[in-house]
N, C-alpha and C positions, 0 to 999 in steps of 0.2 A: 782582565783577562778572567780567564774562563778555562776547564777541566770537564772533558768528557774521556770515556774509556772503550775500548773494543779490545778485540784479542787478535792474536798470529791468527793469521789466513791464509792459507795456500802457500805458503813460502818454502823453498828449497833445505828441509833439516831441520823443518818444524814438525813439534811430534807431539800428542797431548798424553796421557796417561790416562786409564781408565775409570780411573774411581777419582771424584771429585774431593779437594779437602777443604774446609772452610774454615778452617782456623786461625784468627787472626784476632788481635787486641791494638787497638786505635782509638782515639778520641775524633767526635765527630766538630768542625770546628764551625760552631753558630754562626762565622760569618760568610756560609756554604748553602746557608740557608735560600733555598729555591734554586738551587745551585742546580749542575747536572749531574744526570742519568750515570752510574757504571752498574755495566751491562757482566752477569756472571750466570756461569751453568757447568754441565761436564758430559762429556762425551762417554759414549757408552759400548764403541767398538774400537777395536786396534785397527781395521779398515782404517779410519777415520785419522791416522796418526799424522797425517799430510795436513789434516784441517783441522787450523782451530778458531775461533771467532769468541767475540765478545759475547762476556756474562755478567752478572747481576747478583752476586752474593750483597749478604749487609759486610761482611769483612773487608771485601776488598771495594767497594763504598766507603767505609771508613778509612781506610788507608790512600784510597784516591781524593777526598775529602781533606785529610789531613796535609796532604801532600799539595793543594792549592793553594791550602790556608798558609803553609809557611812561604809558597814562590807571591802570595798577595801581601801580607807581612813583609816579607826584603824592596818589595815594589813602592811600600809605604813608608819604607824607612830604609835610606841608600845605605847612612851609617851604619845602620847594622850589617846589612848585607856586606858593607867591605869589612866590614870588622869579622864576619864568620866564613867568609869566601874560604874557599882549600884551594891550596898552592902549593902544585909539587915541584921540590926542588930542582926537577932535573926539566920539568918546563921552564923553571923561573930562568936558570941559567943559561938556556939556549935560547928565549925567548927576546932576554936583558939582550942580546950581543946586536940582534939586527930591530930592537927597538927604535932606536934612533938616527935610523938612515937606511940607504942604501948604498954607500957607497963603501962598503965593508964587504966584501966577499966570502972571505973568510971564514964566519961565522955561521954561514948558509951551507960551505963545505963540511962544517964540524958536527951538520947537523945531516949531511945526505947520508951518514952510518946509521945514525937512531929514527930516519924515516925510512931505511931499508926493511924495517920490521912491518912496517903501514903499506897497504896500498896493498895493490891487487894478489902480489908475493905468497902474504900470510893470510890469503882464503885457499881451500879446495876448488877447481876447478867446478865440481858438483855445484859450490854455494854461488861461483862466478855466473856459471853457463848453463845449471840446468833448468828444468821447466820452473817457471817462477810460481805458476796458480795453478796447481793442478787438482781436476775434480775426482774425489773421492763417495764413490757412490754410498748412500746409506744400507744398512742391515736391515732384517725386518725387527732388529732389538730399536735399533736407533727410531725407526719410523714408530714401532710403538710409544717410545718414550714424548716422541713429538707428537703425538695425537693427544698424549695425556695430559700432559701441559698445554696445549691450543684449546685443551677442554676448560682449563680454568681460566683464559688466557681474559685478560680486564678487557669492558666491553668495548673500549676506544680501539682498540688492538682487533676486532674481530670483524672478520667480514665472512660474507658468501665461499663457499667451497668453488672451486673450479673459475677462479676468478683471475681478471688480468690485470698483470700490474703496466699503469696507464702512466706518461710522463711525458712533457715536452722536452726535450733537447733544442735549449734555441739561447743567444744571447749569451753572457757571462756566464762561467761555471766556477765557484771560487774553489780556490785550493783549499783555504782552511773552513772550517764547517759556520755553519750560520746560527747566529739568535734564534728563541722562539720568534720574535716577533717579525725579523728576517724574513722572508718569503723565498729568497732566491735559494739557484741552483747551489750547490755544493758538490766537491770530490767526494769528501768521507757521505754525502748522502747519496749520492747516484750511482759509489761503486760499494757502499755498503746492502744496500737495495736487491742490486744485483744479485751480490751473494748471497744473503738472505734465499729469496727469491726461486735460486736453483734448488734449493733443500725446504722449500716451505708446501710441503703438499695441497696446500686451498690455491696456491696462484700457479693456471694451467698452463699460462707463455706471459711475454711482454710484447707490451706495443707501444712506440717510441712514435710520435712527430719531431721528426729533426729539421730544424728552423736554419737561418743564417745563425755562423755562432761565431760568439765575440772569444774563442779562446784560442791556445797556441795547437803546432801539432802535438807535445806531448802529452799533455792534456789528453787528446783525441787517441794517444796511443793506450792511455793510462784506459779510458772508459774501454775502446775498441777489446782490451785486454779481459776486460770483466763480462762484456757481451761474450766476448768467446768462452767463457767460464762457462756462463748462464746455458750456452749452449749446448756444454757437454755433460749435462743434464737431463739430454734428452728432452728439451721443452724447445718451444717454436720463439721467434722473436721477430716480432713483425715491425718494421719500418715504414713510416706515409713523412711524402715530402711533395709542398705545395711549389716549395722552390731552394733553391739551393746552387752550391759550384763543388768544385772538387773535394773539399776537405768535408762538404756537409756529405758528400756520396761515397766519400772513402770509409766515413763512420758506417752509413748505412749499409753498406755491403758486408759490417762482420753479422748482420742480420740475416735469419733463415729466407725474410719474403720481403721484398722491397714494393713498395705499391703507391703511385703518385695520378691525380688528377691528368682526365687528359688534356687538360689545357694548364698543367704545371711548368712552371717556369726552370727545368734544371739544368745548368749551361757548365758544359765540360768542352771548354776551348783549349785548356792548358793553365799554366803559372808566368806571373808576371813580377817582379820585384822590383823595387826602386825605391828614389828618395824625394822628398820635397828641398827645395831650395832656398834660403830669403834673403841673399846677398842682395839682390837687385830691387828688392823691395826696402832693406834697412837704406841702402845707397841713394834711394830716392826719397827719403824723410832723413836723410841726413845723421843715422847713426851708423858706427863705425865698430862693429867687433873686434877688438881684440882677443882673439883665444889662442888660447896655446896647446898644442896638443902633441903629447910624447905618443911615439908607438906611429909608425909607418901605415898601420892598418886603423888607427884609432880615427872614426867615423864622429864620435859624439861631437858636435860642434860644426858639422860640415853645414849645417842646413844653414847655419850661422856667415859662416866663412867664406861658401865657396857659392858660383852660380851652377856648379856642373856636378857629377861624382867622379872622386878621386879613381884614379887606374885601381887603387889597392883596393877598394871600396867592393869596386866591379869585381873584382878577382873574386873575395870573398862572399859575395852575396852571388855570384853564378856557381858556386862550388856548394853552397849552402841548397840555391835553389835545385841543384842536381840531386841533393841526398834527397831533398820530399820527392822529388818528382821519381827515383828508381823506388822508394818507398811507395807510393803510389801505385805506379805501372805493378810492382812485386804480385799487394794485398789483394788489390782490385782483381787481378788474370786468379790470384787464385780462389777466390773469392767467388767468381761468376764462372768458371770454366773456361777461362779465353788466354788463347795465348799474349807473351807481350806486344807481338807485334799488330796482335787484333783492337789490344789496348789503344794502341798509338795513332792504328788508322783511325778510330771512330771517334779519336779526339780530335784528330786531323781532318775530316771530315766537316767538322761542327755542324754539328746534329741540333736542332731547333725542334723538330717534329717527335713528336711523344710517342708516335706509333710507332717510329724507327725504332726509340727505346724498347719497346715491348717488343718488336720482332726480332729485334740481335740479339735480345735474353738478357740485355743491361738492367732492366727492373720486368717483375712478376708478373702485373698487371698493371688495366689503367684503372684506376675504381677511384669515384668521388667516396665522398666520409660515409656518406648513408651506405654504400654499398658494403665499406672495408667494415661498418657496425656492425650490420648484418652478417655477413661473416664470422667478425669474433663470435655474434650473438649464436649463431649455430653451431660452433664447436665449444661454448660454453656449456650449452642445454644440449649438445647431443641431439638435437632436433632439425633434418634435413628432410627437403622432401623425397619422398618415397613414391613407387609406383605402384598403384593400386591400393593407396591411400584411402579411407572412408573419411566421406567427410564431417563426421564427428571426428578425427584424427586430422584433419586440414586444420578446422579450425580452434583444437588444441592446441595448434604446432604455433600456427598465426600468432595467439592470445598470449605462447609464451614469448616470442620472435618481438609480441609489442613492445614489452617490460624492455626495463634499463637492462646495458650492458651490465652483468656481472665484472665487475672492477675495482680496484682497489688505487690511489693515487699515492703519489711516491712521499706529500709530507703525511700521509696517515701512514704509512708503511714503513715509515723512518722511524715512528714510535715501536714500532714489534719488536719484543724483547730476543737476540739471537738463541738467547739461552733456550729458546721452546725447542730449540733444533739439534740438541743434545750436543750443542758445541762448550768446549772448554775453557777456563783459566787457571790461571796458576797465579803461588804469592810471588815467586819474581815477575817484575816487571819490566818493560823495554816502553820509555817517553818518544811520540813520537809530537815533537815541539815543530809546530808549522810557521813559517815566518812568510809573509808576502807585500810586496808593493816594495814603492821607493825605499833606499836608505836616505834615511835624515836625522838631523840633528835630535828636532823636537816635531811633534805634529799630535794632533786628536783623533786624523781621520787614520786610513787604510796604508798606513806604513810601517816599516821596518826602523823601531828605533832602538840606540842603547838601553834607555832608560824603562823599556819596554820587554828588551830580551834579555838582559844581562841578570835583572833579582830572577828569572826564571833559572838561568844557568846556574848559578851561584844556589838557591833550593836543590835543583837535581844532584847538584855535586853531594852536598850533606844528606842528600836521603839514600838511606842505606839497602828501599826497597827497590832503588833504582837498577837495576843490571849495564843495563846501557840505555842511552840515547839516538831515536834517528833526526838529524835535522833536516824539516823541509822546506826549500829553498825556493820561491817563486819571485826573484828580484832580477832588473835589469841594471842594479846597483846603487849608487847616489855617492853621499859624503863620504868622503877618504876616512875624516876621522871617527867616523861613527861606525864605519867598516872596519878599523882597524882595532877600536876597543872593544869591538865584539869577534874578533880573531882573536884576540887575548885570551878571552872568557870562556871561549872555546875550547882554545887548547891547554886551559885549565881546568875544565871538565874532562877532555879527553885523557890525561892523566892521573886522573882518579877510575873513571870508567869509560868503555869504548863508546864514543861516539861516530855513528855513519850519516854523513851527508847523501842526499835525497834531490833531486831537481825534478822540477816541474815544466813549465814551460820556458822558463827564463831562468840561467845563475848566471849571469854573465856579469863585467865586471867588478863592482862590492857585491853583487850575489855572489860572484866566485870566490872573491876573497874569503869572504866567509864560510864558505862551504873547502876551501882547500884547509882548513884547521883542522878536518877531520880527519876521523883516520882510514876511509875510505870512501871514496866517491861514487855514484848510482845515478846514473842518468838515462831520458829515455832518449831512444836513436836519433828523435828528432827534438831533444833539448838544445834552448841555445845558450852556449857556455863559452866561457874563454875573454877574451876582452879584457887583456891585463894590459892596460893602459892607464894615463891620466889625462883629463881638460881641466885647464883652468882661463880666464880669462875676466873681462871687464867689457863694458862698454865703453865709447869715446861720444860723448854727447853732445859737443862743442857745435857741431854745425847745425843740430837740433834746433839749440840753444840759442844761435844765431838767427835761424828761420821765424823762430815764433817771436824774440823781441825780449827772450830772457835768459838774463847776465849773473852767472857766479862768482864770486870772489874767495879766495881760499887766503889764511895767514896762517904759518907753520914755522912749524921747529924741529929739523931732523932731516938728514939726508934725503931717504926716502917715506917721508910723513904725508905728500902725496900721491905715491905709488900709487891710490890706486881712485883718484880721482877722476871725475867723468868728464870733467869739463874741458879736459885736454887729452893730447896722446902720449905715449912714452920717450920719458926721455931716452938716448943710447946706456944709458946707465938701469936706469931704471929696468929696462926690456932685457939686460944682459944677468939681473939680480932674479927678474920674475921669469927666465928664463930655468935657468939654475936651480930654483925652488922648484918649480916644474919637475926639468930631471930627476932632482931628490926624490920628491916622492915615486916618480915612476920605479927610478932600483931598489925603491924599498917593497913595493910590491913585486916586485918581479925577483929579487932576492928571496923575498920570504916564501913565495909561489917556490922555487926552483927548491927548498929548504925542505916546504909542508909535502912535496911528490917526489923527494929522494933524486932530482934531478941537480946536476952540474949548472952553476949561473947562464954558461955558454948554450946548454942544451933547453934552455929554459927561453930565454935569446931568441933563439930561433923560433920559437912556439908562440910568443908573446909578441910584444909591438901592437897591443890593442885588436890585434885578430880576432874572429870572431869564430866559433865550426860549432858545426851539429854535436850532438851524442857520437852520432858513430865515428865522426873523424876525430872527435877527444880523445877518445878510447887508443884510437892508434899512438897518439902524438902525446900517450899518459899524459894527460888533464884527467882523466876518470878514470874508475877500475873497472866498471863492468854496466852493462844495458839493462836498463830493469824501470819500474815505478817502485811504489811504496813497500810492497811486498817483498822485492829483491834486498832491499835494503835493511829488514827486519832480518832476512837468516844473515847477512855479514853481521848483523849487529849481537846477533843469536851466539853465532860462532863465537864471534870476536870476545864475547862474553864469559866463555865456556860452558854456557848454560848445553846440558846435554839433550840428544834428540827426542830421546824418551819422556823428559820435563813440560809439565803444561807450563804453558809464558799466558802472562797478559798483558798487552800493549794497552797506554791510557795515551788519548788525545789530550794535548795539553795548547791551548788557541785558539779562539775563535776570532773570525772576520767582525770588524764593527760594521757595523749598518750606519749605511748614509741616510740622512732624513727622508728621501722618497721613498725608498726600502721599508723603511719605519711604518710610512704610510701605508703601503702597499701589503705590510703584513697586519695590520690593524691596531697601529700603536694610534691611531686617532680615534677607533672607534674605547680602545683603553681609556683614552684621556676623558673622553665625552665621560662614560663609564665612573670613572674619579668622580670629576667634579658634580655628577648627580649623589656620588655617596656624601658631598659634602652639603648638601643641601641648594645645587643651585639648581635652576629651571631648565629644562633640555635646551633652550634659546641659550640661556647663558654658557653649560656645558658646553653645546657645540661653537659657539663663538669663542671660548678662551680654547678651546683641543687646535682650534683651527687660525686663532694667532701665533700658540705654538708651536706648532709644524711651520706657520710664516717666518718666525722669530728663527727656528732652527736650519732654515735654508738658508736665510739671510747670514746666517754665522757661518755656516756651511761654505757659500759661495764670496764671502767678505772677508776671508782671515787672511786672502794674500792682497785686500785691497779690491778696486771697483772693478781692477782691468783680469781680475781672477769671472767676477761675472761675464765680461766682457768677451772671454776667450770663453767661459763654457756656455755662452750663448751662439757664439758662431763656429763653435762645435758642433755644437746642434745644429743649428741653420742651414750649413753648409759640409756638407758630406767632403769638398774636396779642399775647403779651407781645415777644415777640421783637423784631420790626424795631423797636419803641420802645429797648430795651434796649439792641439793636448800634448807635441810631445815638448814644443818650445815652453810650453807650459809645466814639465817635468824639469825642464833646464831651469827656470825661475825657484820653483821651490827645492830646488837642491844645490844650484852653486849662490855661492856669493863672490863678491868680488873678490877675486885673489883667494880666494878658498878653494884646492884641489876637491877632486872629486873624481871617483872612476866609476862610469857610468857608460850606459850604452842605450842610446836613444831609438827613436824608429829608424832612420836612417842606416841604423846597425841591418840585422839580419832579424830583424824582430818586420820589417817592412816583405817580409815573403808571404806573399798571398795570393789567392787565383783570381783568375782573370775575370769569372763572374759575381766575386763579391768584397773585388779590392779595399773600398770604403770600409766595411766590416770588418776584413782582416788585417787592413792598417789600424782600425783605433783596437783591433780586437787583442793585438800581441801587446802591447804596453807595460805585461809584467805585472800587470794589477794594481798601477800607479796614476794612470792619466784617464781618470774617471771612464771605464768600461761601462757600455751597454750590461743591465743585469738581466735574467731572467728570473720571471715571476712565478710562483709557483700558488696558484689559491683552491682550495679542496669543491669544487662545483658536481656534488652527486648525481646533479643532472644530464642529461645530454643536451642542453639547449646553449652550454659554452665550447664552443669548439669539438676537436675528436678527444682528444685527453680529458678534458675536465681543469687544466691548465692557463695562468695566465700566459702574456708576451711579456713580452722587452719589457725594461723598465730602462727609461735613460739613465746613466751614470751624470755624476757631478764632474764635471773639466777640472781641470787645474790652473791657476790664472796667470801672465805674462803682468809680472814687474819690474818696469822700468824703472821707476824713480829710483831718484840717486845712484841711478848706476848697478841696481844688485838684476843680478838673473840669473 
């Protein structure tokens, strides 16, 4: 567990007082040594009332450290956490009525009146629909204080005046912040850097290299919003693309200029959505999937059960694809000064010649890397060829342009304190609790588990300095029991202080189960959500056993003792019991969703049935309350907590992504292990051998946790792009489901497969919600110009999840 802090920035209703307050008393926990930073500062102008950001005062640092310590102590002592959990009587009574099943619709109806005070109706329209991230230009006084603070900045936070912020957007961008040794990209780092750079007088502009993205449309929209914020400052934003499709181009159009080499591969051919089906393969090897899906649209498991796409699946995927297409056409036409018809005509033409991109105004110009670097150097130095310049002037200019580009990388710029820009914090705090990955009962990897989330929720309920909580969800769902346990705790916390849910790329099925416990739900227009349904089942391996000469005999006592036996099919009685248990789980999910959203059970049934929705469509059917990103959710949390607009506010980020062994190697953990060995008295050779051996063990443990089949699936996903997406999603089912155990899960066959024609393999792998071994973007601080356009690394392949078919587990 980790804790860092930022502050409310650019949200409707957010405001800061003109003078800072540093008074606070809190003990610093020893367990937090070497922990996260808490940024603090103070604003200096009422004109910046709508913009508050991170600060780093000692008092705030102590408060944040104390919060982290309490949460860590509860994680380490579940019994103590349970004893100290805050339980509201109203929530207890209402939740207890539905906790044991969905066969009673009376309890949800009783909660409907109470739920009426929740949702969109309890917030003013300016908070729900106002500008989410407005830019307020700094005054002369703000600029004076900023320059004064920058003059005393620490050495590792300094860089040259008129520099360009450069980084590569490629591969995965995690929704959770990353640790120091994990060099991958994260949404807090990217969005935070763009916010700071807009106000940093040292930053002249931003230059991005955009490559194939391993993220969904929700995160792309969030990044695009922050690029718009940066451009509102009057600074330039440049995008450079060597290859990409519709998603990458959509993001690039948020920049004021788009450049590409003449030989670039930009493919704008339209959108394709699909699914993979393995029933034919399973029949050939003698494996019978006995899958039960509750909900006409619940397609999780279809890739095992069916040979083709179901009509209901085709309907919902077509609707989501239409939403993506409309958003793409609207934003691209606006950004490039085209009509909607012109964008459609260009895509239908199937253009492959980059000269056509340039002549049609779809890119600014066709430049190689060195040409763009030359242009950026002229901008940062102000030296351009002039008519009638003397020989000395020409030599001076050429010498200046021969020097490296004045730039600062994302990794270095992340360390720059936002307090240098006159942005403020306050005593009252809103905590952003980020959860990402598949929902499972136990996990040591990137997943959402009750053991990791519930202690934090209980610690937040006890902490009096926390006024509200924003629950950030980026998950396709998973284990039904785990989702329900966390739903209960979120409801308990919301009875004490407001909880607002914010959805990233996907918050569907079990992910939506968590979010619906909040007082209000915010989603991006293209977030994938809903999928209120259930899937469960087992494998019948009797035919496979016969083919390979394997035999299994069971001795049992009890009518249904062999219900989940993998060496035979269900009997009629067993199938009836299996079906009724799945229906029971579905009705429990549906009824709790109805109660949480203030809808009648019949109304929820009409929009449930396992159907997935885009954020836009979900708002229309009242599954979400507002459209936007994390800043919109913070505005709702401020309003729900009753914090006056003029009061300063601190926003604390809670939770970091657990790095994979490969990410640790990319981030320098191998070098750290070598140094540790040298300090222990080992020779350089011994230290290197020990470090590489430890890295190999780490990789082996990561791939061996689900058996040898896991490593095989990971290798298949890396080596065979065609089979990879199916294997990865099948592995997700393996990691989440147990024979006969219900799951609230949405897989790649659902709307996560919405991709672009030119990068279908990357988009298919990219939208797995963070739990399917996605590719990871790697950053490195190469200050010279010999390592790519931006001095940043490239994608690092993530680890896939395994397919464990032993003993009928899947």
